[in-house]
Each structure stands twice: as C-alpha cells, then as structure tokens.
DOZA-380019 format. One record per residue (C-alpha): residue in one letter; chain; x, y, z. Coordinates in Angstrom, 3 decimals. Layout:
N
+--------+--------+----------+----------+----------+
| residu | chaine |       px |       py |       pz |
+--------+--------+----------+----------+----------+
|      A |      A |        X |        Y |        Z |
...
+--------+--------+----------+----------+----------+
END
This chain:
416
+--------+--------+----------+----------+----------+
| residu | chaine |       px |       py |       pz |
+--------+--------+----------+----------+----------+
|      M |      A |   51.290 |  -95.419 |   -2.152 |
|      R |      A |   51.543 |  -91.644 |   -1.272 |
|      M |      A |   49.184 |  -90.491 |    1.503 |
|      H |      A |   46.691 |  -87.965 |    1.204 |
|      P |      A |   47.787 |  -84.352 |    2.588 |
|      A |      A |   44.315 |  -83.964 |    4.703 |
|      L |      A |   44.928 |  -87.489 |    6.133 |
|      A |      A |   48.205 |  -86.786 |    6.646 |
|      L |      A |   47.604 |  -83.556 |    8.623 |
|      S |      A |   44.297 |  -85.001 |   10.178 |
|      I |      A |   46.549 |  -87.185 |   11.323 |
|      G |      A |   49.509 |  -85.441 |   12.774 |
|      F |      A |   47.160 |  -83.146 |   14.312 |
|      S |      A |   45.355 |  -85.791 |   16.306 |
|      V |      A |   48.730 |  -86.769 |   17.677 |
|      L |      A |   49.320 |  -83.143 |   18.813 |
|      Y |      A |   46.575 |  -82.598 |   20.077 |
|      L |      A |   46.335 |  -85.186 |   22.285 |
|      L |      A |   49.952 |  -84.126 |   23.472 |
|      L |      A |   48.821 |  -80.895 |   24.223 |
|      F |      A |   45.580 |  -82.000 |   26.045 |
|      S |      A |   47.593 |  -84.864 |   28.043 |
|      Y |      A |   49.719 |  -81.724 |   28.811 |
|      A |      A |   46.955 |  -79.282 |   29.924 |
|      R |      A |   45.486 |  -81.932 |   31.864 |
|      S |      A |   49.250 |  -82.778 |   34.079 |
|      T |      A |   49.554 |  -78.869 |   34.469 |
|      C |      A |   46.570 |  -76.802 |   34.926 |
|      W |      A |   44.758 |  -78.969 |   37.733 |
|      R |      A |   45.482 |  -75.760 |   40.155 |
|      D |      A |   44.229 |  -73.329 |   37.969 |
|      P |      A |   39.832 |  -72.584 |   39.691 |
|      T |      A |   39.269 |  -71.446 |   35.600 |
|      S |      A |   40.369 |  -74.475 |   34.251 |
|      K |      A |   37.951 |  -77.162 |   33.495 |
|      F |      A |   40.994 |  -79.749 |   34.702 |
|      Y |      A |   41.014 |  -77.953 |   38.128 |
|      R |      A |   40.806 |  -80.529 |   40.809 |
|      Q |      A |   39.528 |  -78.686 |   43.672 |
|      D |      A |   41.193 |  -81.856 |   46.272 |
|      R |      A |   45.024 |  -81.127 |   45.162 |
|      A |      A |   44.485 |  -77.610 |   44.133 |
|      H |      A |   43.086 |  -76.440 |   47.666 |
|      T |      A |   45.845 |  -77.350 |   50.065 |
|      P |      A |   47.186 |  -74.867 |   52.246 |
|      A |      A |   50.499 |  -76.302 |   52.194 |
|      Y |      A |   52.569 |  -72.978 |   52.967 |
|      S |      A |   49.561 |  -71.425 |   54.729 |
|      T |      A |   48.849 |  -74.363 |   57.779 |
|      Y |      A |   53.307 |  -73.703 |   58.159 |
|      R |      A |   52.837 |  -69.619 |   58.111 |
|      V |      A |   49.813 |  -69.776 |   60.457 |
|      K |      A |   51.892 |  -72.387 |   62.833 |
|      Q |      A |   54.280 |  -69.866 |   62.202 |
|      G |      A |   52.451 |  -66.808 |   63.356 |
|      V |      A |   50.578 |  -68.212 |   66.357 |
|      Q |      A |   53.543 |  -69.107 |   67.906 |
|      F |      A |   55.235 |  -66.005 |   67.424 |
|      A |      A |   52.063 |  -64.210 |   68.813 |
|      D |      A |   52.194 |  -67.001 |   72.149 |
|      T |      A |   55.399 |  -65.358 |   72.613 |
|      W |      A |   53.935 |  -61.936 |   73.610 |
|      S |      A |   51.054 |  -63.585 |   75.996 |
|      T |      A |   52.651 |  -63.047 |   78.937 |
|      Q |      A |   51.725 |  -59.403 |   80.573 |
|      E |      A |   55.602 |  -59.032 |   81.514 |
|      A |      A |   56.178 |  -58.871 |   77.569 |
|      T |      A |   57.590 |  -55.491 |   76.577 |
|      P |      A |   55.354 |  -54.646 |   73.857 |
|      N |      A |   56.635 |  -54.755 |   70.166 |
|      L |      A |   55.991 |  -51.112 |   69.139 |
|      A |      A |   56.470 |  -48.836 |   66.566 |
|      S |      A |   58.792 |  -46.046 |   67.002 |
|      G |      A |   59.079 |  -42.828 |   65.543 |
|      Q |      A |   57.506 |  -42.160 |   61.864 |
|      P |      A |   55.915 |  -44.930 |   60.936 |
|      K |      A |   56.214 |  -45.661 |   57.092 |
|      L |      A |   53.151 |  -47.784 |   57.650 |
|      C |      A |   50.207 |  -47.969 |   59.449 |
|      V |      A |   48.624 |  -51.163 |   58.801 |
|      G |      A |   44.485 |  -51.613 |   60.204 |
|      V |      A |   42.403 |  -54.412 |   61.204 |
|      A |      A |   38.651 |  -54.220 |   62.035 |
|      S |      A |   38.219 |  -58.115 |   63.617 |
|      V |      A |   34.663 |  -59.242 |   64.651 |
|      S |      A |   33.811 |  -62.484 |   66.179 |
|      R |      A |   33.030 |  -65.686 |   64.376 |
|      N |      A |   30.500 |  -67.495 |   66.493 |
|      G |      A |   33.614 |  -67.353 |   68.577 |
|      T |      A |   35.975 |  -68.370 |   66.316 |
|      S |      A |   38.951 |  -65.528 |   65.839 |
|      Y |      A |   42.245 |  -65.442 |   63.171 |
|      L |      A |   43.517 |  -62.196 |   64.621 |
|      K |      A |   46.082 |  -64.118 |   66.276 |
|      A |      A |   47.918 |  -66.041 |   63.214 |
|      T |      A |   47.158 |  -62.750 |   60.820 |
|      L |      A |   49.019 |  -60.986 |   63.196 |
|      G |      A |   51.094 |  -63.001 |   64.093 |
|      S |      A |   52.287 |  -63.890 |   60.479 |
|      M |      A |   52.685 |  -59.789 |   59.830 |
|      Q |      A |   55.169 |  -59.644 |   62.278 |
|      Q |      A |   57.447 |  -63.309 |   62.358 |
|      G |      A |   60.171 |  -63.108 |   60.763 |
|      L |      A |   60.287 |  -58.763 |   61.039 |
|      S |      A |   63.821 |  -57.115 |   62.160 |
|      P |      A |   63.664 |  -54.779 |   65.003 |
|      A |      A |   64.069 |  -52.403 |   62.390 |
|      E |      A |   61.062 |  -53.459 |   60.197 |
|      R |      A |   58.821 |  -53.720 |   63.277 |
|      E |      A |   59.729 |  -49.649 |   64.687 |
|      S |      A |   58.777 |  -48.651 |   61.092 |
|      L |      A |   54.890 |  -50.001 |   61.219 |
|      Y |      A |   52.185 |  -49.139 |   63.232 |
|      F |      A |   49.745 |  -51.516 |   64.038 |
|      V |      A |   45.888 |  -50.439 |   64.692 |
|      A |      A |   43.253 |  -53.317 |   65.728 |
|      L |      A |   39.882 |  -52.590 |   66.024 |
|      L |      A |   37.441 |  -55.473 |   67.547 |
|      A |      A |   34.685 |  -53.993 |   65.819 |
|      H |      A |   32.080 |  -54.720 |   68.602 |
|      V |      A |   30.424 |  -51.824 |   70.896 |
|      D |      A |   30.823 |  -54.278 |   73.772 |
|      Q |      A |   34.168 |  -55.480 |   73.159 |
|      K |      A |   34.167 |  -58.396 |   75.696 |
|      K |      A |   32.024 |  -60.151 |   72.370 |
|      H |      A |   35.449 |  -60.936 |   71.084 |
|      P |      A |   37.591 |  -63.820 |   71.754 |
|      D |      A |   40.619 |  -61.896 |   71.604 |
|      H |      A |   39.498 |  -59.038 |   74.144 |
|      G |      A |   41.895 |  -58.740 |   77.305 |
|      Q |      A |   44.560 |  -61.402 |   75.437 |
|      A |      A |   48.421 |  -59.874 |   76.860 |
|      W |      A |   49.573 |  -60.839 |   73.508 |
|      L |      A |   47.204 |  -58.465 |   71.327 |
|      A |      A |   47.844 |  -55.789 |   73.498 |
|      N |      A |   51.715 |  -56.488 |   73.093 |
|      M |      A |   51.508 |  -56.733 |   69.422 |
|      V |      A |   49.564 |  -53.357 |   68.799 |
|      D |      A |   50.566 |  -50.144 |   68.838 |
|      K |      A |   46.827 |  -49.299 |   69.279 |
|      L |      A |   43.566 |  -50.709 |   70.174 |
|      P |      A |   40.740 |  -48.095 |   69.736 |
|      S |      A |   37.422 |  -48.772 |   70.719 |
|      Y |      A |   33.914 |  -46.472 |   69.886 |
|      D |      A |   34.248 |  -45.279 |   72.996 |
|      Q |      A |   36.840 |  -42.821 |   72.183 |
|      D |      A |   34.252 |  -40.810 |   69.806 |
|      P |      A |   30.573 |  -40.487 |   71.224 |
|      A |      A |   29.206 |  -39.626 |   67.630 |
|      R |      A |   30.505 |  -43.110 |   66.160 |
|      K |      A |   29.777 |  -44.914 |   69.379 |
|      A |      A |   26.008 |  -43.716 |   69.171 |
|      V |      A |   26.345 |  -44.753 |   64.705 |
|      A |      A |   27.452 |  -48.632 |   66.072 |
|      E |      A |   25.090 |  -49.174 |   68.710 |
|      D |      A |   22.350 |  -47.811 |   66.247 |
|      M |      A |   23.360 |  -50.147 |   63.426 |
|      E |      A |   23.881 |  -53.390 |   65.852 |
|      A |      A |   20.888 |  -52.646 |   67.379 |
|      K |      A |   18.668 |  -52.670 |   64.357 |
|      G |      A |   20.963 |  -55.258 |   63.153 |
|      V |      A |   22.441 |  -54.083 |   59.676 |
|      S |      A |   23.146 |  -55.691 |   57.496 |
|      H |      A |   27.792 |  -56.938 |   56.952 |
|      W |      A |   27.821 |  -54.849 |   53.944 |
|      I |      A |   26.935 |  -51.801 |   56.420 |
|      K |      A |   28.706 |  -52.460 |   59.080 |
|      S |      A |   31.838 |  -53.517 |   57.650 |
|      K |      A |   32.495 |  -50.145 |   55.689 |
|      F |      A |   31.572 |  -48.263 |   59.014 |
|      D |      A |   34.735 |  -50.754 |   60.522 |
|      Y |      A |   36.828 |  -50.160 |   57.605 |
|      S |      A |   36.593 |  -45.829 |   57.449 |
|      F |      A |   36.686 |  -46.073 |   61.487 |
|      V |      A |   40.487 |  -47.828 |   60.840 |
|      L |      A |   41.620 |  -46.127 |   58.297 |
|      D |      A |   40.911 |  -42.980 |   60.004 |
|      E |      A |   42.700 |  -44.198 |   62.937 |
|      C |      A |   45.696 |  -44.769 |   60.408 |
|      K |      A |   45.463 |  -41.673 |   58.873 |
|      R |      A |   46.314 |  -39.806 |   62.791 |
|      T |      A |   49.294 |  -41.655 |   62.055 |
|      G |      A |   51.287 |  -39.677 |   59.645 |
|      A |      A |   52.623 |  -42.702 |   58.058 |
|      P |      A |   52.953 |  -41.830 |   53.942 |
|      Y |      A |   50.918 |  -45.735 |   53.644 |
|      I |      A |   47.880 |  -47.852 |   54.679 |
|      L |      A |   47.392 |  -51.584 |   54.310 |
|      M |      A |   44.317 |  -52.072 |   55.127 |
|      S |      A |   43.666 |  -55.842 |   56.026 |
|      E |      A |   40.864 |  -58.133 |   57.249 |
|      D |      A |   41.645 |  -60.080 |   59.815 |
|      D |      A |   41.933 |  -63.906 |   58.734 |
|      V |      A |   44.334 |  -63.811 |   56.552 |
|      V |      A |   47.961 |  -64.695 |   57.006 |
|      F |      A |   51.029 |  -62.826 |   55.116 |
|      L |      A |   54.451 |  -65.101 |   53.598 |
|      D |      A |   57.721 |  -63.965 |   55.703 |
|      G |      A |   59.184 |  -60.815 |   53.826 |
|      W |      A |   55.634 |  -59.786 |   53.008 |
|      Y |      A |   56.887 |  -56.046 |   54.288 |
|      H |      A |   60.031 |  -55.879 |   52.231 |
|      R |      A |   58.432 |  -57.084 |   48.904 |
|      T |      A |   55.400 |  -54.314 |   49.768 |
|      L |      A |   57.924 |  -51.298 |   50.479 |
|      K |      A |   59.889 |  -51.991 |   46.975 |
|      A |      A |   56.307 |  -52.743 |   45.037 |
|      L |      A |   55.174 |  -49.235 |   46.811 |
|      G |      A |   58.528 |  -47.191 |   44.929 |
|      G |      A |   57.206 |  -48.893 |   41.817 |
|      V |      A |   53.720 |  -47.897 |   41.935 |
|      E |      A |   55.244 |  -44.407 |   42.598 |
|      E |      A |   57.267 |  -44.511 |   39.788 |
|      K |      A |   55.000 |  -46.000 |   37.078 |
|      S |      A |   51.828 |  -43.624 |   38.380 |
|      K |      A |   54.093 |  -40.059 |   37.887 |
|      K |      A |   55.344 |  -41.435 |   34.632 |
|      A |      A |   52.027 |  -42.158 |   33.424 |
|      N |      A |   50.929 |  -38.649 |   35.231 |
|      E |      A |   48.240 |  -40.425 |   36.718 |
|      D |      A |   46.781 |  -40.741 |   40.638 |
|      W |      A |   46.592 |  -44.130 |   42.062 |
|      L |      A |   44.291 |  -45.003 |   44.896 |
|      Y |      A |   45.853 |  -48.691 |   46.326 |
|      L |      A |   48.470 |  -51.346 |   45.531 |
|      R |      A |   46.313 |  -54.581 |   46.266 |
|      L |      A |   48.308 |  -57.233 |   47.854 |
|      F |      A |   45.935 |  -60.043 |   47.168 |
|      Y |      A |   43.268 |  -61.349 |   44.430 |
|      Y |      A |   41.317 |  -64.290 |   43.432 |
|      E |      A |   42.632 |  -66.292 |   40.592 |
|      G |      A |   38.771 |  -67.628 |   39.974 |
|      L |      A |   38.079 |  -64.153 |   38.495 |
|      R |      A |   40.825 |  -64.418 |   35.846 |
|      G |      A |   39.010 |  -66.723 |   33.184 |
|      F |      A |   37.452 |  -66.409 |   30.081 |
|      N |      A |   34.595 |  -63.882 |   30.917 |
|      A |      A |   31.970 |  -64.148 |   28.667 |
|      D |      A |   31.275 |  -60.230 |   29.078 |
|      Y |      A |   34.337 |  -59.684 |   26.947 |
|      W |      A |   33.329 |  -61.584 |   24.434 |
|      R |      A |   33.783 |  -58.966 |   21.391 |
|      K |      A |   37.142 |  -58.803 |   22.554 |
|      Y |      A |   37.397 |  -62.976 |   22.578 |
|      A |      A |   35.934 |  -62.567 |   18.768 |
|      R |      A |   38.403 |  -60.016 |   17.891 |
|      T |      A |   41.221 |  -62.364 |   18.632 |
|      V |      A |   39.927 |  -65.459 |   16.567 |
|      F |      A |   39.372 |  -63.411 |   14.338 |
|      F |      A |   42.938 |  -61.958 |   13.597 |
|      V |      A |   44.040 |  -65.805 |   14.197 |
|      E |      A |   42.025 |  -66.750 |   11.787 |
|      C |      A |   43.655 |  -64.601 |    9.483 |
|      A |      A |   46.943 |  -65.020 |   10.346 |
|      V |      A |   46.542 |  -68.780 |    9.912 |
|      I |      A |   45.347 |  -67.897 |    6.388 |
|      S |      A |   48.009 |  -65.692 |    5.786 |
|      V |      A |   50.717 |  -68.051 |    6.478 |
|      L |      A |   48.566 |  -70.627 |    4.247 |
|      I |      A |   48.794 |  -68.361 |    1.325 |
|      I |      A |   52.388 |  -67.874 |    1.502 |
|      L |      A |   53.222 |  -71.755 |    2.127 |
|      Q |      A |   50.947 |  -72.056 |   -0.856 |
|      R |      A |   52.211 |  -69.608 |   -3.105 |
|      F |      A |   55.861 |  -68.857 |   -2.372 |
|      V |      A |   57.408 |  -71.878 |   -0.608 |
|      P |      A |   58.355 |  -74.907 |   -3.026 |
|      G |      A |   56.126 |  -77.653 |   -2.554 |
|      G |      A |   53.630 |  -76.036 |   -0.917 |
|      P |      A |   50.621 |  -76.548 |   -3.455 |
|      R |      A |   51.186 |  -80.027 |   -2.914 |
|      F |      A |   50.273 |  -79.887 |    0.457 |
|      V |      A |   48.374 |  -76.678 |    1.090 |
|      T |      A |   45.012 |  -77.906 |   -0.751 |
|      R |      A |   41.682 |  -77.189 |   -0.898 |
|      W |      A |   40.722 |  -79.580 |    2.025 |
|      T |      A |   43.830 |  -79.322 |    4.068 |
|      A |      A |   42.948 |  -75.374 |    3.826 |
|      L |      A |   39.573 |  -75.714 |    5.085 |
|      L |      A |   40.274 |  -78.105 |    7.988 |
|      T |      A |   42.830 |  -76.345 |    9.240 |
|      V |      A |   41.126 |  -72.904 |    9.159 |
|      G |      A |   37.668 |  -74.414 |   10.171 |
|      V |      A |   38.288 |  -77.331 |   12.601 |
|      Y |      A |   42.132 |  -77.304 |   13.666 |
|      V |      A |   41.739 |  -74.119 |   14.702 |
|      P |      A |   38.735 |  -73.395 |   16.413 |
|      L |      A |   39.579 |  -76.955 |   18.482 |
|      L |      A |   42.998 |  -75.506 |   19.742 |
|      I |      A |   41.234 |  -72.023 |   20.990 |
|      V |      A |   38.468 |  -74.484 |   22.491 |
|      L |      A |   41.536 |  -76.042 |   24.384 |
|      A |      A |   42.593 |  -72.792 |   25.543 |
|      I |      A |   39.560 |  -71.875 |   26.950 |
|      V |      A |   39.430 |  -75.200 |   28.822 |
|      A |      A |   42.912 |  -75.159 |   29.984 |
|      G |      A |   42.163 |  -72.079 |   31.745 |
|      G |      A |   42.724 |  -67.840 |   31.633 |
|      N |      A |   45.554 |  -68.799 |   34.442 |
|      C |      A |   47.177 |  -71.515 |   33.142 |
|      V |      A |   47.505 |  -70.384 |   29.000 |
|      A |      A |   48.202 |  -66.562 |   30.208 |
|      P |      A |   49.233 |  -65.906 |   33.757 |
|      Q |      A |   49.127 |  -62.877 |   35.595 |
|      P |      A |   53.268 |  -61.278 |   34.651 |
|      R |      A |   55.044 |  -60.496 |   37.605 |
|      G |      A |   55.389 |  -57.585 |   39.719 |
|      L |      A |   53.329 |  -54.809 |   39.131 |
|      Q |      A |   50.384 |  -54.562 |   36.803 |
|      V |      A |   47.115 |  -51.718 |   36.463 |
|      I |      A |   44.454 |  -53.402 |   37.183 |
|      A |      A |   41.482 |  -53.524 |   34.432 |
|      D |      A |   37.940 |  -55.290 |   35.292 |
|      N |      A |   37.198 |  -58.642 |   37.029 |
|      I |      A |   39.409 |  -59.052 |   40.347 |
|      C |      A |   38.709 |  -59.585 |   43.418 |
|      C |      A |   38.973 |  -58.699 |   46.562 |
|      G |      A |   39.920 |  -56.756 |   49.565 |
|      Q |      A |   41.878 |  -58.674 |   51.796 |
|      G |      A |   44.894 |  -56.453 |   51.565 |
|      L |      A |   45.046 |  -52.985 |   50.173 |
|      V |      A |   47.741 |  -50.329 |   50.974 |
|      F |      A |   46.720 |  -46.586 |   50.314 |
|      P |      A |   48.657 |  -43.564 |   50.089 |
|      S |      A |   47.723 |  -41.053 |   52.783 |
|      S |      A |   46.734 |  -38.258 |   49.746 |
|      V |      A |   43.821 |  -40.779 |   49.232 |
|      V |      A |   42.703 |  -40.986 |   52.480 |
|      D |      A |   40.724 |  -38.524 |   53.421 |
|      P |      A |   38.235 |  -38.131 |   49.668 |
|      L |      A |   37.709 |  -41.876 |   50.645 |
|      L |      A |   36.330 |  -41.599 |   54.041 |
|      T |      A |   34.118 |  -38.853 |   52.897 |
|      A |      A |   32.762 |  -41.077 |   50.439 |
|      F |      A |   32.256 |  -43.592 |   53.196 |
|      E |      A |   30.229 |  -40.883 |   54.897 |
|      G |      A |   28.334 |  -40.464 |   52.144 |
|      A |      A |   27.671 |  -44.269 |   51.875 |
|      R |      A |   27.385 |  -45.229 |   55.504 |
|      W |      A |   23.741 |  -46.622 |   54.876 |
|      A |      A |   24.717 |  -47.816 |   51.643 |
|      Q |      A |   24.109 |  -52.104 |   50.916 |
|      T |      A |   27.180 |  -52.067 |   49.152 |
|      P |      A |   30.189 |  -54.601 |   49.868 |
|      T |      A |   33.316 |  -52.253 |   51.108 |
|      D |      A |   35.409 |  -54.068 |   48.080 |
|      T |      A |   32.687 |  -53.006 |   45.394 |
|      F |      A |   32.147 |  -49.449 |   46.786 |
|      I |      A |   36.494 |  -48.844 |   46.912 |
|      E |      A |   36.514 |  -50.108 |   42.932 |
|      D |      A |   32.947 |  -47.818 |   42.747 |
|      H |      A |   35.535 |  -45.177 |   44.171 |
|      A |      A |   38.369 |  -45.667 |   41.409 |
|      A |      A |   36.074 |  -45.733 |   38.737 |
|      A |      A |   34.432 |  -42.272 |   40.099 |
|      T |      A |   37.966 |  -40.373 |   40.350 |
|      G |      A |   39.862 |  -42.224 |   37.651 |
|      T |      A |   42.928 |  -43.117 |   39.703 |
|      L |      A |   44.968 |  -45.775 |   39.150 |
|      R |      A |   44.465 |  -49.931 |   40.763 |
|      W |      A |   47.711 |  -51.541 |   40.895 |
|      V |      A |   48.674 |  -55.374 |   41.570 |
|      L |      A |   51.473 |  -56.786 |   43.108 |
|      T |      A |   51.476 |  -60.643 |   41.274 |
|      P |      A |   53.095 |  -62.852 |   43.260 |
|      V |      A |   50.666 |  -62.203 |   46.304 |
|      V |      A |   51.907 |  -61.618 |   49.498 |
|      M |      A |   48.955 |  -62.771 |   51.565 |
|      Q |      A |   46.299 |  -65.602 |   51.564 |
|      H |      A |   43.186 |  -64.774 |   52.682 |
|      V |      A |   42.241 |  -68.139 |   55.445 |
|      G |      A |   39.071 |  -67.829 |   56.768 |
|      G |      A |   36.356 |  -70.879 |   56.900 |
|      L |      A |   34.100 |  -68.425 |   58.743 |
|      S |      A |   32.964 |  -65.026 |   57.354 |
|      S |      A |   32.858 |  -62.246 |   59.395 |
|      Y |      A |   29.439 |  -62.326 |   60.292 |
|      G |      A |   29.016 |  -65.887 |   60.953 |
|      E |      A |   27.787 |  -67.471 |   58.052 |
|      P |      A |   28.666 |  -71.070 |   57.723 |
|      G |      A |   31.869 |  -72.163 |   55.940 |
|      I |      A |   34.729 |  -75.131 |   56.660 |
|      V |      A |   37.941 |  -75.151 |   57.600 |
|      P |      A |   40.151 |  -75.494 |   55.885 |
|      M |      A |   38.370 |  -73.410 |   53.406 |
|      S |      A |   36.310 |  -74.880 |   50.904 |
|      P |      A |   37.186 |  -75.105 |   47.223 |
|      S |      A |   34.392 |  -72.349 |   46.757 |
|      D |      A |   36.180 |  -69.503 |   49.159 |
|      T |      A |   38.093 |  -66.509 |   48.060 |
|      W |      A |   41.959 |  -68.082 |   47.892 |
|      N |      A |   45.014 |  -67.709 |   45.482 |
|      H |      A |   46.257 |  -70.759 |   44.508 |
|      A |      A |   49.842 |  -69.664 |   43.853 |
|      F |      A |   50.285 |  -68.746 |   47.085 |
|      E |      A |   50.629 |  -72.146 |   48.188 |
|      L |      A |   53.502 |  -73.234 |   46.022 |
|      N |      A |   56.143 |  -70.573 |   48.555 |
|      N |      A |   58.712 |  -72.135 |   50.278 |
|      P |      A |   59.578 |  -70.630 |   52.940 |
|      D |      A |   63.694 |  -71.433 |   52.938 |
|      D |      A |   63.534 |  -69.642 |   49.764 |
|      L |      A |   61.492 |  -66.624 |   51.287 |
|      A |      A |   63.713 |  -66.687 |   54.441 |
|      K |      A |   66.866 |  -66.116 |   52.452 |
|      E |      A |   64.993 |  -63.623 |   50.320 |
|      H |      A |   64.172 |  -61.294 |   53.165 |
|      F |      A |   67.447 |  -61.732 |   54.616 |
|      N |      A |   69.007 |  -60.747 |   51.656 |
|      A |      A |   66.650 |  -57.911 |   51.196 |
|      L |      A |   67.383 |  -56.638 |   55.049 |
|      E |      A |   71.488 |  -56.802 |   54.070 |
|      L |      A |   70.705 |  -54.300 |   50.951 |
|      G |      A |   68.889 |  -52.086 |   53.308 |
|      V |      A |   65.589 |  -52.406 |   51.235 |
|      S |      A |   62.907 |  -52.632 |   54.188 |
+--------+--------+----------+----------+----------+
END
C-alpha cells in the first residue's frame, strides 16, 4: 500500500526538523541571542582568566622603582589612551595595561605611546596612584593640574556630582587630546576594565591598513575601527521587521517556484507535488524552519564574517575604538559642544558618525574582552561578570598557543 505523499512528507520533515532542532540546541548555546543560550556554560571566562593572570604578572615585573621604564621611542604608530576611575577601591587597570604590553617585542613597544589618566581631581583616590608599575609602563600620566581651565571644569563636575555620562565624556576627550599631541597617526581609546589577546597589536595594524585601503576605494572618510563588540545585539531585531518580512516573502516565492518546476517539469512530479504537499510546505514547513532560525539566534545562523565589515546599526559598545588622527579635532570640538549633555560616550560617538557621514569599521574576531565586574561609576556587579553584562563569547575560544605562534610569525614577517 502506497503512502500518501502528504503523510510521507510530514514524516520526513518531522525527522529533519528534530535533527535540526537537536543540532541547533547543541551548537547555539554560546549565542546570547539564541533561545538555546546557556549562561552557565557560555559565560565562562576561559581565555580571559588566562590573559588577566598573564597581564598582571607582566605588570608586576615593573613594580620596582629600579626597573627601567618601558616607554615609546621616536614617533609612535599608535597612541593608546585610557581614562581610569576607582570603582569603590577596585581597579582593573593593571590587567588592562599588562595584557596590552605582555608579549610585545621591543620594537612593537617602542612604536606605542601609552597615556593613562587617573580621572580624579585628587588622584590619590585611585588605588593605582603612586604605583611603580604604572609609572614604568605608561609614557605619560597626565592630570587635571596641568591645565587650570580643565581642572576647574573637573572640580565643578565632581562638586556637583554630575552623572557618569557627563564626566566620562570629559575624561574621554581629555585623553583623546593628550594622544593627539603625540602626533601618532592613530589613537586607540580603551576602557580600563578590558583585556587584550596576545597579538592584538599586529592584528590591529593589519586591520588599519585594510580600513585605509577599503575606505579609499569607496571614496569615503572613516571615523573609527572597532576592536570589540557585544554579540547580544546581533540577534533578530524587531526594528527590522520590514526587512525580515521581505526576506520571508522571497523565501516563500522561491519555494513556490521550486514546487511549480517540480510539478510541471520533473517526471513523476505531479504525483508528489500535490495540493496538500504544496500547502503544507508553504504554510507549515517553511514557517517552522524560519521560526527555528530565529530561535537559534543571529550569531549562530549568520555569524559575523571574519575580517573587516562596515557597521550598519545595533552594535555596542565603546570598549576599544581606533581613530585616525584626521578626525580627532572635529571630534574634540563635538565633545566640547556636548560637554554637559546626558549622552553616553559611545552613543555620542555613534551620533557623531551619523552626523558626519563617516564610515565605522569593525574587526572580527575581536582582539579584546570586557572583564570588569564593577562599572566605572560604582554600580554593583559580579566578578566574574554576570551573563547580563557586555561580553564577547567568541573571545573566550582563543587558544594561547595558537595566538603565540601567530604573533611570532607576524613578527618574523615584519607585520608590526
């Protein structure tokens, strides 16, 4: 007895769907946009823990007053700027700077200029104030005292207890201006509670070369290269429902076209492509597959391509951005004009990009991770980070041996 085509199709699809569901459940648990996301498994700081320890140990080697300072030499290729504040006596600055510098060759270190601002009028409030390792690892430790006008603004902000959005923009622009004065062609603005992978520098330089080339070909100016992003914003966003509706429409049209071809031009097609099988396929099976794709998550179904990509929308946050020196003066002017605005620094920069029509680039895979468990302004957090915090899960898949080998090969080839 021959099975009805619709029944046979239903059985076959059910088996296929269960297999796809099981596959998605077993592979998409690391995607924060997926319904299969497993916080307990995915939010394990495997590589970060290793790199934090490595960075702190490296910084400790510069903890004696007798140590020869590890400083830039000549014209820097990149200025690294960090504004750091005390988080109720907690600081991640040692791990941040240590992970940046650990593993650098002497030539790499000499081409980097580090600026670290302890962002308090009274810098003694910062737990790293007066530490020998800090003085030996950075090229400049500026303070508000060096500019009476800026000091007056900082004192006013601290006295009024302004929001962290206001103070963070002020500190960001302060450090950005300090880096501009070095004459470096590029400036990396980093938060103080991050960790960098081994080889971040050669990857960044290579990426900057690509950004310059691609932007020139597109005849477009660019604002920044992003070294970190939060994967949780790469899911299927309701704001783009029109785009998704168009995609579903075209998928359905493609499926209908295939069914028509099978029914009319393939021998034996009319026997299998019946009215019921067509209705089930278009009205049930395809929608179920689309639902499974949404449930599986944006990063799992359509991962960010490796290399350089132009950013459209929905990307976060400001942990690490590299600016070309050509955009710094207009950006500083914009910061000055919005000094008292209740706008987060990263949002302000995104608004500036939109206003100026400049390109924003992102590097995948990221070369840094956000590891701070306490926010820059004393809000309570969990160490290690809670799953709700800004995090890049793919970063934790890095292998120390592979990165060390890649870094060695890059040095051999003279990439950095």
